[in-house]
All heavy atoms as TSV, in Angstrom:
chain	resi	resn	atom	element	x	y	z
A	1	MET	N	N	-21.181	-124.006	-20.135
A	1	MET	CA	C	-20.015	-123.414	-19.682
A	1	MET	C	C	-18.879	-123.323	-20.596
A	1	MET	O	O	-18.272	-122.239	-20.656
A	1	MET	CB	C	-19.526	-124.074	-18.315
A	1	MET	CG	C	-18.551	-123.413	-17.496
A	1	MET	SD	S	-19.308	-121.790	-16.834
A	1	MET	CE	C	-18.212	-121.355	-15.783
A	2	PRO	N	N	-18.492	-124.313	-21.265
A	2	PRO	CA	C	-17.406	-124.201	-22.297
A	2	PRO	C	C	-17.751	-123.107	-23.328
A	2	PRO	O	O	-16.788	-122.542	-23.747
A	2	PRO	CB	C	-17.296	-125.623	-22.846
A	2	PRO	CG	C	-18.004	-126.458	-22.003
A	2	PRO	CD	C	-19.049	-125.746	-21.238
A	3	GLN	N	N	-18.964	-122.977	-23.679
A	3	GLN	CA	C	-19.270	-121.860	-24.651
A	3	GLN	C	C	-19.052	-120.437	-24.173
A	3	GLN	O	O	-18.457	-119.647	-24.859
A	3	GLN	CB	C	-20.761	-121.883	-25.075
A	3	GLN	CG	C	-21.086	-123.087	-25.783
A	3	GLN	CD	C	-21.667	-124.183	-24.841
A	3	GLN	OE1	O	-21.476	-124.123	-23.641
A	3	GLN	NE2	N	-22.022	-125.423	-25.440
A	4	LEU	N	N	-19.259	-120.298	-22.722
A	4	LEU	CA	C	-18.998	-119.008	-22.124
A	4	LEU	C	C	-17.548	-118.621	-22.160
A	4	LEU	O	O	-16.995	-117.650	-22.434
A	4	LEU	CB	C	-19.504	-118.991	-20.750
A	4	LEU	CG	C	-19.352	-117.601	-20.007
A	4	LEU	CD1	C	-20.046	-116.469	-20.681
A	4	LEU	CD2	C	-19.840	-117.890	-18.503
A	5	ILE	N	N	-16.689	-119.673	-21.822
A	5	ILE	CA	C	-15.191	-119.608	-21.832
A	5	ILE	C	C	-14.704	-119.315	-23.188
A	5	ILE	O	O	-13.871	-118.393	-23.289
A	5	ILE	CB	C	-14.556	-120.780	-21.193
A	5	ILE	CG1	C	-14.980	-121.030	-19.758
A	5	ILE	CG2	C	-13.051	-120.712	-21.413
A	5	ILE	CD1	C	-14.517	-122.416	-19.108
A	6	PHE	N	N	-15.198	-119.963	-24.156
A	6	PHE	CA	C	-14.897	-119.703	-25.643
A	6	PHE	C	C	-15.207	-118.302	-25.918
A	6	PHE	O	O	-14.415	-117.618	-26.634
A	6	PHE	CB	C	-15.514	-120.776	-26.439
A	6	PHE	CG	C	-15.170	-120.550	-27.857
A	6	PHE	CD1	C	-13.918	-120.806	-28.424
A	6	PHE	CD2	C	-16.071	-119.987	-28.789
A	6	PHE	CE1	C	-13.685	-120.605	-29.717
A	6	PHE	CE2	C	-15.846	-119.785	-30.124
A	6	PHE	CZ	C	-14.595	-120.147	-30.573
A	7	LEU	N	N	-16.366	-117.848	-25.621
A	7	LEU	CA	C	-16.838	-116.515	-25.868
A	7	LEU	C	C	-15.932	-115.514	-25.202
A	7	LEU	O	O	-15.514	-114.473	-25.912
A	7	LEU	CB	C	-18.299	-116.305	-25.574
A	7	LEU	CG	C	-18.948	-114.971	-25.832
A	7	LEU	CD1	C	-18.900	-114.735	-27.343
A	7	LEU	CD2	C	-20.316	-114.887	-25.280
A	8	LEU	N	N	-15.468	-115.670	-23.988
A	8	LEU	CA	C	-14.606	-114.781	-23.371
A	8	LEU	C	C	-13.230	-114.744	-24.048
A	8	LEU	O	O	-12.706	-113.643	-24.209
A	8	LEU	CB	C	-14.507	-115.111	-21.793
A	8	LEU	CG	C	-15.748	-114.864	-20.922
A	8	LEU	CD1	C	-15.419	-115.511	-19.691
A	8	LEU	CD2	C	-16.140	-113.451	-20.988
A	9	ILE	N	N	-12.751	-115.803	-24.486
A	9	ILE	CA	C	-11.539	-115.834	-25.073
A	9	ILE	C	C	-11.458	-115.161	-26.516
A	9	ILE	O	O	-10.697	-114.360	-26.724
A	9	ILE	CB	C	-10.894	-117.348	-25.307
A	9	ILE	CG1	C	-10.631	-117.953	-24.070
A	9	ILE	CG2	C	-9.810	-117.476	-26.235
A	9	ILE	CD1	C	-10.324	-119.418	-24.040
A	10	VAL	N	N	-12.599	-115.354	-27.100
A	10	VAL	CA	C	-12.861	-114.620	-28.507
A	10	VAL	C	C	-12.924	-113.201	-28.270
A	10	VAL	O	O	-12.307	-112.403	-28.979
A	10	VAL	CB	C	-14.012	-115.319	-29.226
A	10	VAL	CG1	C	-14.391	-114.326	-30.420
A	10	VAL	CG2	C	-13.807	-116.593	-29.672
A	11	ALA	N	N	-13.592	-112.755	-27.287
A	11	ALA	CA	C	-13.780	-111.418	-26.938
A	11	ALA	C	C	-12.530	-110.692	-26.583
A	11	ALA	O	O	-12.150	-109.646	-27.039
A	11	ALA	CB	C	-14.814	-111.182	-25.733
A	12	ALA	N	N	-11.569	-111.464	-25.721
A	12	ALA	CA	C	-10.276	-110.937	-25.449
A	12	ALA	C	C	-9.345	-110.803	-26.620
A	12	ALA	O	O	-8.607	-109.764	-26.723
A	12	ALA	CB	C	-9.733	-111.834	-24.370
A	13	VAL	N	N	-9.418	-111.840	-27.577
A	13	VAL	CA	C	-8.525	-111.709	-28.716
A	13	VAL	C	C	-8.972	-110.492	-29.625
A	13	VAL	O	O	-8.228	-109.754	-30.098
A	13	VAL	CB	C	-8.607	-113.043	-29.544
A	13	VAL	CG1	C	-8.022	-112.939	-30.907
A	13	VAL	CG2	C	-7.953	-114.119	-28.662
A	14	ILE	N	N	-10.429	-110.465	-29.787
A	14	ILE	CA	C	-10.848	-109.161	-30.592
A	14	ILE	C	C	-10.331	-107.826	-29.908
A	14	ILE	O	O	-10.018	-106.957	-30.536
A	14	ILE	CB	C	-12.388	-109.281	-30.649
A	14	ILE	CG1	C	-12.727	-110.464	-31.592
A	14	ILE	CG2	C	-13.032	-108.026	-31.249
A	14	ILE	CD1	C	-14.154	-110.806	-31.735
A	15	TRP	N	N	-10.599	-107.696	-28.605
A	15	TRP	CA	C	-10.139	-106.526	-27.918
A	15	TRP	C	C	-8.629	-106.214	-28.060
A	15	TRP	O	O	-8.361	-105.115	-28.276
A	15	TRP	CB	C	-10.495	-106.651	-26.424
A	15	TRP	CG	C	-10.071	-105.441	-25.635
A	15	TRP	CD1	C	-8.987	-105.431	-24.787
A	15	TRP	CD2	C	-10.555	-104.094	-25.636
A	15	TRP	NE1	N	-8.738	-104.189	-24.217
A	15	TRP	CE2	C	-9.837	-103.421	-24.801
A	15	TRP	CE3	C	-11.658	-103.492	-26.359
A	15	TRP	CZ2	C	-10.016	-101.987	-24.624
A	15	TRP	CZ3	C	-11.815	-102.137	-26.210
A	15	TRP	CH2	C	-11.021	-101.447	-25.250
A	16	LEU	N	N	-7.801	-107.261	-27.985
A	16	LEU	CA	C	-6.416	-107.117	-28.077
A	16	LEU	C	C	-6.021	-106.710	-29.551
A	16	LEU	O	O	-5.224	-105.802	-29.855
A	16	LEU	CB	C	-5.663	-108.210	-27.731
A	16	LEU	CG	C	-5.801	-108.512	-26.106
A	16	LEU	CD1	C	-5.060	-109.918	-25.933
A	16	LEU	CD2	C	-5.003	-107.528	-25.356
A	17	GLY	N	N	-6.727	-107.264	-30.443
A	17	GLY	CA	C	-6.479	-106.957	-31.890
A	17	GLY	C	C	-6.886	-105.529	-32.169
A	17	GLY	O	O	-6.212	-104.859	-32.912
A	18	TYR	N	N	-8.000	-105.073	-31.563
A	18	TYR	CA	C	-8.501	-103.741	-31.829
A	18	TYR	C	C	-7.514	-102.742	-31.181
A	18	TYR	O	O	-7.123	-101.680	-31.921
A	18	TYR	CB	C	-9.808	-103.513	-31.158
A	18	TYR	CG	C	-10.322	-102.143	-31.126
A	18	TYR	CD1	C	-10.696	-101.417	-32.292
A	18	TYR	CD2	C	-10.241	-101.422	-30.000
A	18	TYR	CE1	C	-11.171	-100.173	-32.257
A	18	TYR	CE2	C	-10.673	-100.040	-29.944
A	18	TYR	CZ	C	-11.108	-99.391	-31.133
A	18	TYR	OH	O	-11.551	-98.146	-31.060
A	19	ARG	N	N	-7.038	-102.884	-30.038
A	19	ARG	CA	C	-6.011	-102.101	-29.375
A	19	ARG	C	C	-4.793	-101.982	-30.184
A	19	ARG	O	O	-4.156	-100.922	-30.427
A	19	ARG	CB	C	-5.684	-102.647	-27.975
A	19	ARG	CG	C	-6.845	-102.672	-27.044
A	19	ARG	CD	C	-7.126	-101.317	-26.518
A	19	ARG	NE	N	-6.008	-100.940	-25.617
A	19	ARG	CZ	C	-5.834	-99.809	-25.177
A	19	ARG	NH1	N	-6.673	-98.827	-25.405
A	19	ARG	NH2	N	-4.765	-99.448	-24.469
A	20	LYS	N	N	-4.312	-103.079	-30.715
A	20	LYS	CA	C	-3.007	-103.096	-31.604
A	20	LYS	C	C	-3.344	-102.318	-32.881
A	20	LYS	O	O	-2.466	-101.538	-33.394
A	20	LYS	CB	C	-2.632	-104.489	-31.986
A	20	LYS	CG	C	-1.631	-104.618	-33.085
A	20	LYS	CD	C	-0.357	-105.345	-32.398
A	20	LYS	CE	C	0.581	-105.625	-33.463
A	20	LYS	NZ	N	1.574	-104.296	-33.742
A	21	PHE	N	N	-4.505	-102.428	-33.465
A	21	PHE	CA	C	-4.890	-101.673	-34.732
A	21	PHE	C	C	-4.757	-100.275	-34.502
A	21	PHE	O	O	-4.267	-99.412	-35.162
A	21	PHE	CB	C	-6.238	-102.162	-35.237
A	21	PHE	CG	C	-6.845	-101.288	-36.287
A	21	PHE	CD1	C	-6.316	-101.421	-37.602
A	21	PHE	CD2	C	-7.795	-100.322	-36.037
A	21	PHE	CE1	C	-6.898	-100.811	-38.683
A	21	PHE	CE2	C	-8.229	-99.527	-37.015
A	21	PHE	CZ	C	-7.823	-99.639	-38.350
A	22	VAL	N	N	-5.375	-99.742	-33.312
A	22	VAL	CA	C	-5.490	-98.318	-32.905
A	22	VAL	C	C	-4.055	-97.763	-32.726
A	22	VAL	O	O	-3.660	-96.746	-33.186
A	22	VAL	CB	C	-6.381	-98.153	-31.784
A	22	VAL	CG1	C	-6.270	-96.680	-31.199
A	22	VAL	CG2	C	-7.806	-98.406	-32.090
A	23	LYS	N	N	-3.231	-98.584	-32.023
A	23	LYS	CA	C	-1.810	-98.156	-31.705
A	23	LYS	C	C	-1.141	-98.083	-33.035
A	23	LYS	O	O	-0.404	-97.046	-33.213
A	23	LYS	CB	C	-1.101	-99.191	-30.847
A	23	LYS	CG	C	0.257	-98.761	-30.470
A	23	LYS	CD	C	0.931	-99.934	-29.712
A	23	LYS	CE	C	0.898	-99.641	-28.156
A	23	LYS	NZ	N	1.642	-100.602	-27.372
A	24	ASP	N	N	-1.237	-98.985	-33.953
A	24	ASP	CA	C	-0.525	-98.934	-35.213
A	24	ASP	C	C	-1.012	-97.693	-36.042
A	24	ASP	O	O	-0.308	-96.951	-36.734
A	24	ASP	CB	C	-0.734	-100.064	-36.032
A	24	ASP	CG	C	0.147	-101.319	-35.456
A	24	ASP	OD1	O	1.067	-101.140	-34.661
A	24	ASP	OD2	O	-0.071	-102.467	-35.789
A	25	ALA	N	N	-2.294	-97.453	-36.044
A	25	ALA	CA	C	-2.865	-96.299	-36.776
A	25	ALA	C	C	-2.401	-94.959	-36.235
A	25	ALA	O	O	-1.987	-94.086	-37.087
A	25	ALA	CB	C	-4.354	-96.475	-36.793
A	26	GLU	N	N	-2.283	-94.879	-34.973
A	26	GLU	CA	C	-1.705	-93.671	-34.369
A	26	GLU	C	C	-0.329	-93.458	-34.789
A	26	GLU	O	O	0.147	-92.345	-35.064
A	26	GLU	CB	C	-1.935	-93.731	-32.897
A	26	GLU	CG	C	-3.286	-93.501	-32.407
A	26	GLU	CD	C	-3.486	-93.743	-30.851
A	26	GLU	OE1	O	-2.440	-94.129	-30.235
A	26	GLU	OE2	O	-4.604	-93.356	-30.390
A	27	ARG	N	N	0.469	-94.472	-34.715
A	27	ARG	CA	C	1.901	-94.437	-35.076
A	27	ARG	C	C	2.102	-93.952	-36.500
A	27	ARG	O	O	2.881	-93.060	-36.889
A	27	ARG	CB	C	2.590	-95.806	-34.795
A	27	ARG	CG	C	4.145	-95.779	-35.137
A	27	ARG	CD	C	4.717	-97.249	-34.962
A	27	ARG	NE	N	4.046	-98.127	-35.677
A	27	ARG	CZ	C	4.192	-98.589	-36.905
A	27	ARG	NH1	N	5.125	-97.842	-37.741
A	27	ARG	NH2	N	3.521	-99.488	-37.521
A	28	LEU	N	N	1.316	-94.622	-37.383
A	28	LEU	CA	C	1.454	-94.273	-38.803
A	28	LEU	C	C	0.954	-92.817	-39.107
A	28	LEU	O	O	1.574	-92.094	-39.887
A	28	LEU	CB	C	0.537	-95.211	-39.633
A	28	LEU	CG	C	1.119	-96.655	-39.738
A	28	LEU	CD1	C	0.069	-97.445	-40.481
A	28	LEU	CD2	C	2.450	-96.634	-40.467
A	29	THR	N	N	-0.028	-92.343	-38.321
A	29	THR	CA	C	-0.446	-91.008	-38.553
A	29	THR	C	C	0.602	-89.991	-38.090
A	29	THR	O	O	0.906	-89.014	-38.730
A	29	THR	CB	C	-1.784	-90.738	-37.652
A	29	THR	OG1	O	-2.738	-91.666	-38.151
A	29	THR	CG2	C	-2.214	-89.300	-37.722
A	30	ARG	N	N	1.223	-90.364	-36.946
A	30	ARG	CA	C	2.370	-89.464	-36.533
A	30	ARG	C	C	3.414	-89.384	-37.457
A	30	ARG	O	O	3.984	-88.333	-37.746
A	30	ARG	CB	C	2.869	-90.057	-35.204
A	30	ARG	CG	C	2.874	-89.108	-33.921
A	30	ARG	CD	C	3.587	-89.689	-32.703
A	30	ARG	NE	N	3.814	-91.103	-32.630
A	30	ARG	CZ	C	2.942	-91.936	-32.054
A	30	ARG	NH1	N	1.843	-91.563	-31.425
A	30	ARG	NH2	N	3.281	-93.377	-32.030
A	31	ALA	N	N	3.807	-90.490	-38.071
A	31	ALA	CA	C	4.960	-90.496	-38.984
A	31	ALA	C	C	4.605	-89.868	-40.263
A	31	ALA	O	O	5.329	-89.067	-40.777
A	31	ALA	CB	C	5.310	-92.034	-39.381
A	32	ARG	N	N	3.301	-89.912	-40.636
A	32	ARG	CA	C	2.936	-89.268	-41.860
A	32	ARG	C	C	2.795	-87.757	-41.679
A	32	ARG	O	O	3.258	-86.960	-42.484
A	32	ARG	CB	C	1.407	-89.644	-42.143
A	32	ARG	CG	C	0.889	-89.069	-43.551
A	32	ARG	CD	C	-0.367	-89.780	-43.836
A	32	ARG	NE	N	-1.168	-89.031	-44.884
A	32	ARG	CZ	C	-2.341	-88.794	-44.791
A	32	ARG	NH1	N	-3.111	-89.507	-44.064
A	32	ARG	NH2	N	-2.900	-88.124	-45.892
A	33	ARG	N	N	2.438	-87.229	-40.497
A	33	ARG	CA	C	2.450	-85.873	-40.163
A	33	ARG	C	C	3.875	-85.276	-40.161
A	33	ARG	O	O	4.143	-84.261	-40.586
A	33	ARG	CB	C	1.724	-85.565	-38.821
A	33	ARG	CG	C	0.234	-85.698	-38.899
A	33	ARG	CD	C	-0.465	-85.248	-37.682
A	33	ARG	NE	N	-1.863	-85.482	-37.696
A	33	ARG	CZ	C	-2.694	-85.850	-36.676
A	33	ARG	NH1	N	-2.183	-85.965	-35.409
A	33	ARG	NH2	N	-3.974	-85.976	-36.882
A	34	GLN	N	N	4.742	-86.145	-39.510
A	34	GLN	CA	C	6.209	-85.624	-39.497
A	34	GLN	C	C	6.711	-85.552	-40.875
A	34	GLN	O	O	7.487	-84.585	-41.290
A	34	GLN	CB	C	6.997	-86.558	-38.620
A	34	GLN	CG	C	8.367	-86.290	-38.494
A	34	GLN	CD	C	8.532	-84.982	-37.710
A	34	GLN	OE1	O	7.817	-84.790	-36.868
A	34	GLN	NE2	N	9.651	-84.297	-38.119
A	35	ALA	N	N	6.416	-86.507	-41.742
A	35	ALA	CA	C	6.957	-86.462	-43.119
A	35	ALA	C	C	6.304	-85.218	-43.789
A	35	ALA	O	O	7.001	-84.720	-44.699
A	35	ALA	CB	C	6.637	-87.794	-43.804
A	36	GLU	N	N	5.109	-84.953	-43.684
A	36	GLU	CA	C	4.429	-83.869	-44.235
A	36	GLU	C	C	5.146	-82.533	-43.831
A	36	GLU	O	O	5.301	-81.636	-44.654
A	36	GLU	CB	C	2.985	-83.844	-44.023
A	36	GLU	CG	C	2.219	-82.713	-44.666
A	36	GLU	CD	C	2.219	-82.846	-46.207
A	36	GLU	OE1	O	2.173	-83.918	-46.722
A	36	GLU	OE2	O	2.098	-81.750	-46.802
A	37	LYS	N	N	5.353	-82.500	-42.548
A	37	LYS	CA	C	5.924	-81.260	-41.998
A	37	LYS	C	C	7.366	-81.052	-42.648
A	37	LYS	O	O	7.736	-79.956	-42.877
A	37	LYS	CB	C	6.177	-81.407	-40.450
A	37	LYS	CG	C	6.320	-80.068	-39.719
A	37	LYS	CD	C	6.519	-80.208	-38.307
A	37	LYS	CE	C	5.450	-80.950	-37.598
A	37	LYS	NZ	N	5.572	-81.193	-36.241
A	38	GLU	N	N	8.120	-82.126	-42.725
A	38	GLU	CA	C	9.468	-81.990	-43.263
A	38	GLU	C	C	9.351	-81.634	-44.870
A	38	GLU	O	O	10.122	-80.858	-45.361
A	38	GLU	CB	C	10.254	-83.433	-43.175
A	38	GLU	CG	C	10.665	-83.653	-41.752
A	38	GLU	CD	C	11.367	-85.025	-41.636
A	38	GLU	OE1	O	11.491	-85.683	-42.673
A	38	GLU	OE2	O	11.638	-85.386	-40.464
A	39	ARG	N	N	8.339	-82.211	-45.551
A	39	ARG	CA	C	8.140	-81.869	-46.899
A	39	ARG	C	C	7.835	-80.350	-47.024
A	39	ARG	O	O	8.299	-79.710	-47.976
A	39	ARG	CB	C	7.102	-82.645	-47.511
A	39	ARG	CG	C	7.088	-82.727	-49.010
A	39	ARG	CD	C	6.080	-83.736	-49.547
A	39	ARG	NE	N	6.079	-85.027	-48.861
A	39	ARG	CZ	C	5.067	-85.529	-48.224
A	39	ARG	NH1	N	3.870	-84.980	-48.352
A	39	ARG	NH2	N	5.133	-86.793	-47.703
A	40	GLU	N	N	6.978	-79.880	-46.149
A	40	GLU	CA	C	6.606	-78.400	-46.216
A	40	GLU	C	C	7.725	-77.497	-46.007
A	40	GLU	O	O	7.964	-76.445	-46.678
A	40	GLU	CB	C	5.550	-78.033	-45.226
A	40	GLU	CG	C	4.114	-78.638	-45.493
A	40	GLU	CD	C	3.181	-78.477	-44.375
A	40	GLU	OE1	O	3.560	-77.839	-43.425
A	40	GLU	OE2	O	1.893	-78.838	-44.616
A	41	THR	N	N	8.601	-77.834	-45.056
A	41	THR	CA	C	9.742	-77.061	-44.640
A	41	THR	C	C	10.986	-77.243	-45.568
A	41	THR	O	O	11.970	-76.478	-45.460
A	41	THR	CB	C	10.138	-77.131	-43.298
A	41	THR	OG1	O	10.601	-78.632	-43.090
A	41	THR	CG2	C	9.045	-76.745	-42.324
A	42	GLY	N	N	10.972	-78.346	-46.305
A	42	GLY	CA	C	12.127	-78.656	-47.291
A	42	GLY	C	C	13.223	-79.271	-46.441
A	42	GLY	O	O	14.339	-79.362	-47.029
A	43	ALA	N	N	12.977	-79.765	-45.183
A	43	ALA	CA	C	13.982	-80.400	-44.403
A	43	ALA	C	C	14.346	-81.802	-44.860
A	43	ALA	O	O	13.549	-82.516	-45.400
A	43	ALA	CB	C	13.551	-80.505	-42.911
A	44	ILE	N	N	15.511	-82.204	-44.690
A	44	ILE	CA	C	15.929	-83.517	-45.180
A	44	ILE	C	C	15.626	-84.545	-44.081
A	44	ILE	O	O	15.447	-85.658	-44.227
A	44	ILE	CB	C	17.388	-83.541	-45.591
A	44	ILE	CG1	C	17.592	-82.741	-46.801
A	44	ILE	CG2	C	18.021	-85.019	-45.845
A	44	ILE	CD1	C	19.044	-82.534	-47.227
A	45	GLY	N	N	15.721	-84.028	-42.821
A	45	GLY	CA	C	15.528	-84.938	-41.688
A	45	GLY	C	C	15.363	-83.973	-40.452
A	45	GLY	O	O	15.690	-82.881	-40.453
A	46	THR	N	N	15.022	-84.817	-39.346
A	46	THR	CA	C	14.813	-83.905	-38.065
A	46	THR	C	C	16.033	-84.299	-37.151
A	46	THR	O	O	16.313	-85.551	-37.072
A	46	THR	CB	C	13.538	-84.358	-37.308
A	46	THR	OG1	O	12.474	-84.064	-38.348
A	46	THR	CG2	C	13.291	-83.675	-36.076
A	47	LEU	N	N	16.712	-83.239	-36.627
A	47	LEU	CA	C	17.842	-83.536	-35.675
A	47	LEU	C	C	17.351	-83.770	-34.312
A	47	LEU	O	O	16.521	-83.070	-33.897
A	47	LEU	CB	C	18.746	-82.316	-35.770
A	47	LEU	CG	C	19.439	-82.045	-37.096
A	47	LEU	CD1	C	20.305	-80.775	-37.033
A	47	LEU	CD2	C	20.342	-83.240	-37.481
A	48	VAL	N	N	17.956	-84.684	-33.670
A	48	VAL	CA	C	17.733	-84.876	-32.327
A	48	VAL	C	C	19.153	-84.979	-31.491
A	48	VAL	O	O	20.217	-85.315	-32.214
A	48	VAL	CB	C	17.000	-86.315	-32.015
A	48	VAL	CG1	C	15.638	-86.144	-32.514
A	48	VAL	CG2	C	17.678	-87.439	-32.643
A	49	LYS	N	N	19.094	-84.513	-30.282
A	49	LYS	CA	C	20.318	-84.531	-29.537
A	49	LYS	C	C	20.522	-85.700	-28.783
A	49	LYS	O	O	19.577	-86.255	-28.111
A	49	LYS	CB	C	20.241	-83.232	-28.518
A	49	LYS	CG	C	21.540	-82.950	-27.822
A	49	LYS	CD	C	21.431	-81.692	-26.981
A	49	LYS	CE	C	22.737	-81.439	-26.229
A	49	LYS	NZ	N	22.624	-80.235	-25.564
A	50	ASP	N	N	21.701	-86.319	-28.834
A	50	ASP	CA	C	22.109	-87.588	-28.147
A	50	ASP	C	C	22.366	-87.107	-26.722
A	50	ASP	O	O	23.302	-86.313	-26.443
A	50	ASP	CB	C	23.248	-88.108	-28.667
A	50	ASP	CG	C	23.650	-89.544	-28.157
A	50	ASP	OD1	O	22.814	-89.950	-27.231
A	50	ASP	OD2	O	24.716	-90.056	-28.523
A	51	PRO	N	N	21.573	-87.598	-25.723
A	51	PRO	CA	C	21.745	-87.272	-24.332
A	51	PRO	C	C	23.159	-87.639	-23.769
A	51	PRO	O	O	23.602	-86.966	-22.772
A	51	PRO	CB	C	20.657	-88.021	-23.547
A	51	PRO	CG	C	20.155	-89.038	-24.505
A	51	PRO	CD	C	20.509	-88.541	-25.975
A	52	GLU	N	N	23.730	-88.714	-24.196
A	52	GLU	CA	C	25.006	-89.049	-23.721
A	52	GLU	C	C	26.203	-88.234	-24.197
A	52	GLU	O	O	27.089	-87.884	-23.466
A	52	GLU	CB	C	25.172	-90.612	-23.997
A	52	GLU	CG	C	24.254	-91.491	-23.326
A	52	GLU	CD	C	24.561	-92.975	-23.707
A	52	GLU	OE1	O	25.486	-93.251	-24.409
A	52	GLU	OE2	O	23.677	-93.786	-23.366
A	53	THR	N	N	26.220	-88.009	-25.482
A	53	THR	CA	C	27.404	-87.282	-26.089
A	53	THR	C	C	27.111	-85.796	-26.282
A	53	THR	O	O	28.079	-84.994	-26.387
A	53	THR	CB	C	27.819	-87.868	-27.428
A	53	THR	OG1	O	26.683	-87.746	-28.283
A	53	THR	CG2	C	28.149	-89.387	-27.253
A	54	GLY	N	N	25.909	-85.461	-26.320
A	54	GLY	CA	C	25.521	-84.098	-26.582
A	54	GLY	C	C	25.470	-83.686	-28.104
A	54	GLY	O	O	25.437	-82.504	-28.391
A	55	GLU	N	N	25.753	-84.614	-28.969
A	55	GLU	CA	C	25.986	-84.301	-30.327
A	55	GLU	C	C	24.620	-84.576	-30.973
A	55	GLU	O	O	23.686	-85.277	-30.539
A	55	GLU	CB	C	26.943	-85.339	-31.136
A	55	GLU	CG	C	28.302	-85.154	-30.627
A	55	GLU	CD	C	29.226	-86.151	-31.257
A	55	GLU	OE1	O	28.746	-87.178	-31.902
A	55	GLU	OE2	O	30.383	-86.081	-31.117
A	56	TYR	N	N	24.299	-83.731	-32.173
A	56	TYR	CA	C	23.129	-83.862	-32.793
A	56	TYR	C	C	23.231	-84.906	-34.013
A	56	TYR	O	O	24.285	-84.959	-34.594
A	56	TYR	CB	C	22.612	-82.430	-33.346
A	56	TYR	CG	C	22.224	-81.576	-32.419
A	56	TYR	CD1	C	22.991	-80.661	-31.653
A	56	TYR	CD2	C	20.850	-81.551	-32.027
A	56	TYR	CE1	C	22.539	-79.892	-30.678
A	56	TYR	CE2	C	20.302	-80.691	-30.941
A	56	TYR	CZ	C	21.176	-79.766	-30.385
A	56	TYR	OH	O	20.710	-79.145	-29.389
A	57	ARG	N	N	22.181	-85.564	-34.341
A	57	ARG	CA	C	22.162	-86.556	-35.348
A	57	ARG	C	C	20.743	-86.602	-36.031
A	57	ARG	O	O	19.835	-86.018	-35.398
A	57	ARG	CB	C	22.587	-87.896	-34.937
A	57	ARG	CG	C	21.686	-88.588	-33.866
A	57	ARG	CD	C	21.943	-89.991	-33.537
A	57	ARG	NE	N	21.080	-90.417	-32.472
A	57	ARG	CZ	C	19.896	-90.682	-32.479
A	57	ARG	NH1	N	19.211	-90.607	-33.682
A	57	ARG	NH2	N	19.186	-91.026	-31.401
A	58	VAL	N	N	20.688	-87.171	-37.196
A	58	VAL	CA	C	19.367	-87.179	-37.896
A	58	VAL	C	C	18.578	-88.336	-37.192
A	58	VAL	O	O	19.182	-89.342	-36.894
A	58	VAL	CB	C	19.499	-87.462	-39.337
A	58	VAL	CG1	C	18.127	-87.565	-40.053
A	58	VAL	CG2	C	20.333	-86.388	-40.041
A	59	ARG	N	N	17.338	-88.061	-36.940
A	59	ARG	CA	C	16.469	-88.982	-36.369
A	59	ARG	C	C	16.252	-90.274	-37.192
A	59	ARG	O	O	16.146	-90.085	-38.473
A	59	ARG	CB	C	15.045	-88.460	-35.992
A	59	ARG	CG	C	14.198	-89.408	-35.251
A	59	ARG	CD	C	12.699	-88.953	-35.094
A	59	ARG	NE	N	12.541	-87.534	-35.197
A	59	ARG	CZ	C	11.706	-86.943	-34.554
A	59	ARG	NH1	N	10.653	-87.535	-33.891
A	59	ARG	NH2	N	11.529	-85.575	-34.780
A	60	ARG	N	N	16.393	-91.404	-36.560
A	60	ARG	CA	C	16.209	-92.604	-37.296
A	60	ARG	C	C	14.739	-93.114	-37.343
A	60	ARG	O	O	13.994	-92.446	-36.428
A	60	ARG	CB	C	16.886	-93.700	-36.593
A	60	ARG	CG	C	18.433	-93.533	-36.532
A	60	ARG	CD	C	19.114	-94.751	-35.823
A	60	ARG	NE	N	20.446	-94.350	-35.477
A	60	ARG	CZ	C	20.865	-94.314	-34.144
A	60	ARG	NH1	N	20.015	-94.598	-33.217
A	60	ARG	NH2	N	22.039	-93.949	-33.811
A	61	ASN	N	N	14.275	-93.882	-38.223
A	61	ASN	CA	C	12.885	-94.305	-38.241
A	61	ASN	C	C	12.655	-95.094	-36.946
A	61	ASN	O	O	13.485	-95.856	-36.464
A	61	ASN	CB	C	12.666	-95.309	-39.455
A	61	ASN	CG	C	12.747	-94.574	-40.764
A	61	ASN	OD1	O	12.501	-93.346	-40.761
A	61	ASN	ND2	N	13.070	-95.334	-41.792
A	62	GLY	N	N	11.404	-94.818	-36.465
A	62	GLY	CA	C	10.983	-95.573	-35.257
A	62	GLY	C	C	11.379	-94.776	-34.005
A	62	GLY	O	O	11.101	-95.245	-32.804
A	63	GLU	N	N	11.941	-93.578	-33.974
A	63	GLU	CA	C	12.295	-92.903	-32.869
A	63	GLU	C	C	11.273	-91.917	-32.529
A	63	GLU	O	O	10.710	-91.311	-33.399
A	63	GLU	CB	C	13.603	-92.161	-33.026
A	63	GLU	CG	C	14.782	-93.174	-32.840
A	63	GLU	CD	C	16.060	-92.295	-32.777
A	63	GLU	OE1	O	16.403	-91.578	-33.820
A	63	GLU	OE2	O	17.000	-92.576	-31.848
């Protein structure tokens, strides 16, 4: 019985690690595509509108 519990714990850790890996890979791919798009158009950054003030600003990393 302890072997089964250990195996379930190991499987859960592997599954969570895999999910984290996929999430990070998708985030990096999105950032890379955005950087490539900015490079193609010659843009210095992407503007986003602040919903509270209505002013535009350059998008920060991680947004």
